[in-house]
N, C-alpha and C positions, 0 to 999 in steps of 0.2 A: 566271587572274590574269596580267597582263603582268609580264615580268621585265626588269631592266636589261640593257643590252648587256654589261656586265662580268660579268653572272651573279650579282651579289649579291642576296640575298633582301630582302624588304621589311622584315624585322625586324633587319637589320644583320649577320646571320650570313653567312659565305661558304660556299657549297655546295662539296662535294667535286667535284673535276674528274672527268670520266669516265675510267674505267680506273685511278684511284688507289685505294690500299688504306689502311685505317686503320693508322696507325703507320708507314707507308711514308715514305721520305725524299722531300722535294720536290727537284725538279731545280733546281739553281742556275743561273740564267741568267748571272750575273756573278760568277765565282769570286773576284774581288778584294774583293768585298763580303761574302764568306762569314765568319760569326762563328767565331772560333777557340774551341776547347774550353778550359774553365777548368782551370788547373793546380792539381790537388788533392794535390800532393806535400806531406807533413807535414814541416816543418822543425823539427829539434830541435838546439839548439846552433848550430854553424856549418856542420854537414853536413846537407844535405838528404837525407832517406831516404824512400823510398816505403813507406808502411805501410798495411796494410788496417785500416779502422775496425773495432773490436771485437776485434782480436787483441791479446794482451798484448805489451807491449814487452819486449825482452830486458833482463834484470837489473832489471826494475821491477815484478815480481809481488808481491802481498800475501801474506805468510805467515800460518800459524795463530797464531803468537805475537803478531802484530800485532792479530789479531781478539780473542784472549783478553785482551790488555792493555786494549783498548777496552771490553770487557764489564766488566772489573773496575772501571774508572773509573765506569761507570754505577751499579754496586751500592754503591759507597762513598758514605756520607752526606756531604752538604755541610756543612762545619763552620759552626756558628752563632757569629756574632760576639757577644761579651759586651758589653752596653750599659752605659754609665755611668749613675749616678743621675740626672744632669741629662737624659740622653737619654730614660730611662724616664719621667721627669716630663713631658717635652715630648710624648712619645707619648700619655700619658694625657690631657694637655690637648687634644691634637688630636682624640682620640676623643670627649671631652666636647663640643668645639666642633661635631663632626659630628652628635652626638646633639641638641645644642641647635638647630642649624640645621634638623634634621629635625622636631623638636618645634615650632619656630617656624613652619615651613611648615604643619604640621598645625593649629596654633593659628589661623593666618591663615585657613585653610580653614573651620574651625569658626566663627570670628568672622564670616566672610562669610555663612555659613548663618544665624547668629543675627541679623545685621543685616538680611538679607533677610526673615526672619520678622517682625522688629520693624517694618520698613518696610511689610510687608504688613498687619499688624495696625494700625499707625499710620495707613496710608492708609485702611483701613476705618473706623477711629474718626474720622479726620479728615473723612471724607465725612459721617458722621453729625453731627459737631460743626459743620461748615460749613453743612450743610443746616438743622440745628435752630437754631443760634445766629442765623442770619439772621432767623428768626421770633421767637426768644425775646428777644434782647438788641439793644441799639443800639450803633452804632460798628463799627469794623473788627475782623474776626476776628483780625488780627495783634496787636491790643491785649490778647489773652487772656493773654499772657505777663507783662503788667504787674500790679502790685499797688497799685492806686490806692485811697486811703481813700474811704470812703463820705461823701456829703454829710450834714451834720448841722445840727441847730437850735442855738439859743443855749445850750441846756443840755447839748449834747454827744450828743444822741440822733439816730439815723437812723430815720425813721419810714416804715413800709411799709403801704400800704392794699391788702388782699387781697380780691378780689371773686370770688365763685363763682356761675356760672350753670349752667343745665341745658340749654343750647342743643344739646348733643350727644345728648339723650335724646328720641327721636321721640315717645314717649308722654307727654311732660311739657308741660302747658299753660303758656304764658307763660314759656318757657325762657330768654328774654332778660333776665328780672328777676334782680337780684343778691340772691337769697334768702339767700346766705351773705356776710356782710361782717365783716371783722376788721381790727384795727390791731395791728401788731407794731412795738415801739420797742426799738432796740438801742443800747447805749452801748459804743463800741469800746474805751474806756479802762478803765472799771470792769468790763466784761464782765457787765453786768446787762441783762436784757431784760424787757419788760412786754408783755402782750397782753390785748386785750379785744375782745369781740364787739359789733357794733352791732346793736341790735334791728332786724330787717328791716321791722317795722311802725311804726318811729318816725315820727311825723307831723312833716313839715317844710314849709317854704315854698321852692319850687323857684327862685323868682326869675325864672321864664320859663314859657312855656306848654308843658305836656306833655299827653299823651293824657288824663290824669286831671284836668287843670286846672292851676292855678297852685300848688296845694298838694296834698300826698298822702303816701304812704308813701315812705320814703327809698330803697327798693329799686327804684324806678322811674327815678330820676335818671340813672343810667348809660346806659340805653337811649334816653332822650328827649333827652339832651344832644347826641347826634350819631347819625345813622342810616346813615352811610356804611359800606361793607364793605371798603375797602382799609386798608392798614397805617397810612396817615396819619390816617384817621378813627379808628382804634382808639387811636392815640397821643393824639389830641385828646380822646377820651372819657376816657381815663385822667387826663389833665392836668386837665380840668374837674372830674372827680369828686374828685380829690385836694384841690383847692382848696375845693370845696363841703363835703366832710366835715371838712377841717381847720378851717374857720370854725366849724362846729358844736361841735367838741370842743376847740377852742383849741390846735390843734397845727399845726406847720409840717410837712406831709407831703411828702417828697421823692420817693418812689417809689410806683409803682402796679403791681399784679400781677393779671392776669385769668386765672382757671383755669375749667375745666369739670369735669363729673363724671368724665371719663376720666382726668384727671390724678390725682385722689385714688385711684381704683380701681387704675390700673396702677402708680402709685408704691408703694402698699401691697403689691401683688403682687411688685414688683421686689425688695423687701427680705425677701420670704418671709412677709409678714403681720406684724401688730402685736398687742401685748398691751395691752388697755384695761381699766381698772378701772371697770366699769359699776355705777352705783348709782341705783336708783329711789327714789322718795319713800316707799316702803313696804317691808315685809319680803319681798315676792314678787319684787322686781326690776322689770323693765319688759316691756311687751308693746305692740306697735303693728302692727295687721293691715293697715295702709294700703298695704303693698307686696305683699301676697300675691296680688293679682290676676295678678301675673306668672307664678305657678305654680298658678292656679286655686284659691287659698285653701287650700292643703294644705302649705305649706312653712314657715310661721312665720319669715319672714326677719328679724324683729326680736322676739326673745323670749329674755330672759336673766335668770338669777338674779343677785342682787347678788354681785359679785366680779370677778376678773380673767378675761377671755375672750380667746382668740386669734382674731383676725378676718382673713379674707382680704380682697381688694380689694372684692368685691361687698358683703360684710356690713359692712365699714367704711363704704362709701358709704351703705347703707340706714340705718345707725345715725346717720350725720351728718345725715340728713334727717328722722329720726323725731321727732315732736312730739305724738303721741297725739291727733290732731284727729279721728279717726274711730273709733267704737266697733266692736268691743270693744277696750279699751285699759286699761292701768294703769301706774303708776309714773312718768308724765310729766305730772303735774298742772300744772307750770309751763310747759308747751307750748314756745314758742320759746326761753325762757330755758334749759330743759333741753337743747334741741337745741344751743344755742350752747355750753354747757359740754361736751357730748360732742364737738363739733367741735374744740374746743381740746384735749381729751384725745387725740383721734386725731392731730392735728398734732404734739403733743409726743411721742406714742408712735412716730410715723413718724420724727421727728428722732432719737430715742434709738436706734431699731433700725438706722437707716442708719449711725450712728456705731459702734455696738457690733459690727455684722457686717462692717464694713470694705467697705461697698457700693462706695465710690469706687475700690477696688482690684480690683473684680470686673468684668472687661471685659464679660461678658454682661449683668450687671445694669445697668451704666452705659449700655451701648448701648441697652438697652430703655428705660431712664429718659429718656435724651436724645431718643430717637425719640418717646416719649410726650409729653414736654414741648414738643418742637419743633412738634408738630402741634396742641397743645391749651393752650398757655400763652403769654401775651403780657405783656411788661413794658417799662418804660422804663429798666431797669438797663443800664449800659454794660458792654461786654465787658471793659474794663480794671478793672472792680470785682468780677468774678466770683471771682477768687482771694481777695480780701478777705472776701467772703461765705462762701466755703468754710472759710476759717480761723476765722471767728467761729462757724460752725456746730459746729466741733470744739472750740473753746476755751471756749464758754459752757456750763457744766454745766446740767443740767435744774433743779437746785435754784436756779439764778439766774434762771430764767424765771418771772416772777410773773404769775399770772392775776388780772385785775381783773373785777369784776362790778358792774353797776349795780342788781342786784336779788338779794335773798337774804341770809340771815344778818343781820349787823348793818348792812348797807348796803341802803337802799331809796331810790333816786334817781328811779325811774320807776314808772309805774303804767299799767294798761290803761284805755282810755277809748273813747268812741264819737264818731266824726266822720262825718257824712253817712251814717249807717247802717253804717259799717265799724268793726270792732274794731281799735283802734290802740294804740300806746304813746306816752305823753306824759311829759315831765318832771314830777316832783312840784311843782317851782317854778312850773309853768304852761306853757301851750302856747307853743312857740317859745322858752321860757326855759331855756337850757342852762347857766346860770351855775354851779349846784351841781355838775353833772357835770364841767364844766371845772375847778372847784376841786378836786374829788376826784382827777381825773387828775393835775393839777399837783402835788398833795400826794404821791400815791403814786410819781410818777416823779421826785420831787426828788432831785438828786444826793446829798443828805444822807440816808442811810438812816433816821436818827432821825425826820426829817420824814415820810418815807414810811410809817413804821410808825404814826405818829400815836397813840401809846399814851396812855391816860388816867392821869394821876398825881394822887393825893390826898396832901396834905401836912398833918400834924398836929403841934401844939406840945404836947409832954409835959413842958416845963420851966417854970420860974418867970420866964423872960425874955420880956417882952412883945414881940410882933412877930416872934418867932423863926420861926414858920411862914411868914410873909411873906418873911423874908430868905431862907429855904431855897427858897421858890417862885420868887423872882427868879433865883436861881442856875440853877434848872432851866429856866425859860423862856428864859434867855439862851442855852441850848444847843438851842433850837428844839424843845423838848418841850412838851407840852400839859398844863397843870395845871388840873384840873377842880374840885378841892375844896381850900379852905384853912380849917382849923378847929382848935379845941383838942381835945386828946386827953383821955379820962377820967382821973381821978386814978389814979396808979399809979407804979411804979418803971420807968423807961425808960433804955435805953442812950443814950449821946450821939447816935448816929444808928443807926436800924434801917430796913432796906429789905425790903419783902415783895413778891414777884412772884406774880401769880395767873394767869399764862399761860405756855405753853411757847414761844410765839412772841416777837416783839419783842426779838430778841437784841441789836440795835444799841442800843436804849434801855437795856437792862440793863447793857451795857458802858459807856454814857455815864454812868449813875448811879454805877456803881462808880468811874469815873474821878474824878467830882466829889467824892465823899465817902470814898473809900478803903474802902468796905464792899461785900462781895459780896451781891447780893440773894438772899434766901431764898425758894425756890419752895415755895408752900404753897397749899392750898385753904381754909385756916382763918385769917383775919386775927385779930389780938389783940382787936379790937373791930369792930363793924359799920361797913361802908363802903358808899357808894352803888353800885348795880348798874352794871356796865360799867367798874368801876375795874380797871386792869391792874397798877398799881404803887401801893404805899403807903409813904410816907416819914414816919417818926416821929422828931422831934428831942427828945432829953431833956436833962437838965442837962449843961452843958459842950458841947453840940452846936453852939452858936453863940457865938462870942466877942463880947465887948462892942464890939470895934472894927468888927465887920461890920455 
């Protein structure tokens, strides 16, 4: 490696000259520039004195007494200052403030953890609600925080048409037919509700061409009114079917709901099953083997004694479809009418279980229910009306939900018939004549409960005053009650007014009679004398029961 002429190395260090020794003095070429040594004389006071570092100065040594004095000072306890009452109080306050600040920091941390958990769950729930509500309800999801009243008719009722299909059942033929049809009417003010099933075989005039012609069974109309598969087509089908059914039954139907088998099955499972009081038309209960092909005829999917049974989703679904149309069977002699009654029982049991178990507060159950309905339920209910619906579901007791039937007991408004070789259901008033059915619904759903009960009242004159029975009857009919008999009572001694009640129901009528006459009806199975069959109340007016001025 080449070196500089001045002999310096490449890294900047100066090499030792030849012949020099480590620690040796360098030869000074210019003595004038020689650095003078530093004066290290220690000056004390005014006299400089040369002292060696580390040697004690004369007369300045530390004696043993000085050391002992310092050690005694260390051992002595530092005197504690006595605090005043005000100072002690201030110290306690400062300590509390320090503890509060520490607790506040801990609380903030815990709150942050809780908020994160809520946000996580809320986000998870929000995803399900957003996904499902887009299918289930109409309007913006942002409106779910609102509480908008439901649309209602001139009598204050909000009417829902509920349609059930089996399109999600691969083994079910004609799954697009609405084999389950029901109307639910709710009064938001009186908290009264009414429900009735529509016979799926009711013979109707479609008013348009369907696959079965211009007339046929009512369960065909929904599918023939529109064949589209998108959401707009579904909404159109609901709207057309609402109007069509409303015209037949004399109702202004505002809402439509379309469900399939999965909704019933999974909704029942979501609440842990339902308890249903199953009653056949005989002492043996019910049996329908029509569903046992699913398990090679060995499982008896619909076989129950009379009484209350706990049903899971699958068994509730099979019961809702059972009508005893295939032998061997028993207990379902009324076929579709029995099936419709059981469907109503399942709906009511589901509502009661959901309320009693607090399903709406169970995240797992609600999530499952929302997922199920989001994929299998379609409505034209607005998101802004959901909270109102939830409130009504909680506020209306089961005792205020009245089940109406067009067939059975004292009511027989329809009958089976044959049309074009098909077994169908027609009104007793005649084909396409639904006037009696409409009058029955209007009477039962009248805001005045006395009109809805439509109790039969018989009035008898047990006094010497001519026309007394008619005077009493006029008072009764003025209160919207039905007087079926006006006659003279047999000879005897009678109280001014006596009222007899032969039914445990019709409580509104009993209250109205008591208000008119100031007499409490006497419940009995034995009237003081014979009355026509079907009489619910008997009013006997005796001497003094009617004033001459009346």
